[in-house]
C-alpha positions as CSV (number, residue, x, y, z in Angstrom):
1,M,0.0,0.0,0.0
2,L,1.3,3.5,-0.9
3,P,1.9,6.1,1.8
4,L,-0.9,8.7,2.0
5,A,1.2,11.5,0.6
6,T,2.3,9.5,-2.4
7,A,-1.3,8.3,-3.1
8,R,-2.5,11.9,-2.9
9,S,0.2,13.2,-5.3
10,R,-0.6,10.4,-7.7
11,L,-4.3,11.3,-7.8
12,L,-3.4,14.9,-8.6
13,A,-1.0,14.0,-11.5
14,P,-1.9,15.8,-14.7
15,R,-1.9,12.6,-16.8
16,L,-4.4,10.9,-14.4
17,I,-6.7,14.0,-14.5
18,G,-6.5,14.1,-18.3
19,R,-7.4,10.4,-18.6
20,H,-10.2,10.9,-16.2
21,Q,-11.6,13.8,-18.1
22,L,-11.3,12.0,-21.4
23,A,-13.2,9.0,-20.0
24,A,-15.9,11.3,-18.7
25,L,-16.2,13.0,-22.1
26,L,-16.5,9.7,-23.8
27,A,-19.1,8.5,-21.3
28,T,-21.1,11.6,-21.8
29,S,-20.9,11.0,-25.6
30,V,-22.2,7.5,-25.1
31,D,-25.1,8.7,-23.0
32,F,-26.2,11.4,-25.5
33,S,-25.7,9.1,-28.4
34,V,-28.0,6.4,-26.9
35,R,-30.5,9.1,-26.0
36,L,-30.4,10.5,-29.5
37,V,-31.0,7.0,-31.0
38,L,-34.0,6.5,-28.6
39,V,-35.5,9.8,-29.7
40,E,-34.7,10.0,-33.4
41,L,-34.7,6.4,-34.5
42,A,-36.9,4.7,-32.0
43,G,-39.4,7.5,-32.0
44,L,-39.7,8.0,-28.2
45,A,-40.6,11.3,-26.8
46,P,-37.6,13.1,-25.2
47,P,-38.9,13.1,-21.7
48,L,-39.6,9.3,-22.0
49,A,-36.1,8.7,-23.4
50,T,-34.5,10.9,-20.7
51,T,-36.3,10.4,-17.4
52,R,-38.5,7.3,-17.4
53,L,-36.1,5.0,-19.2
54,V,-32.7,4.8,-17.7
55,V,-31.3,3.0,-20.7
56,S,-28.9,5.7,-21.8
57,F,-27.6,6.1,-18.3
58,S,-27.2,2.4,-17.8
59,V,-25.3,2.0,-21.0
60,S,-23.1,4.9,-20.1
61,L,-22.5,3.4,-16.6
62,A,-21.7,0.0,-18.1
63,Y,-19.1,1.7,-20.3
64,T,-17.7,4.1,-17.6
65,Y,-16.9,1.6,-14.8
66,P,-14.5,-0.6,-16.8
67,M,-13.0,2.4,-18.5
68,H,-12.2,4.0,-15.2
69,T,-10.8,0.9,-13.6
70,R,-8.7,-0.3,-16.5
71,V,-7.7,2.9,-18.3
72,V,-7.9,5.8,-15.9
73,F,-6.6,4.2,-12.7
74,R,-4.8,1.3,-14.6
75,T,-6.2,-1.5,-12.4
76,R,-5.4,-4.9,-13.9
77,E,-8.4,-6.7,-12.3
78,V,-11.9,-5.4,-12.0
79,P,-13.1,-5.9,-8.4
80,R,-16.1,-8.1,-8.0
């Protein structure tokens, strides 16, 4: 286990912050893309595609968790 000071400085590293922001931007893109498909191609009303169905959020979440564990924080194993 890393000492607390080393762990804090690692979390503030510019490359880590950059990877985190890139992953967040990609997750937002996935969320909006799924929502756009639900509204434009599936014909759902925007409130229905946004609030009642959590499909776009769920897809984004399913993408974000592995992305953050494997790419952003460079964890080799995904915790179960």
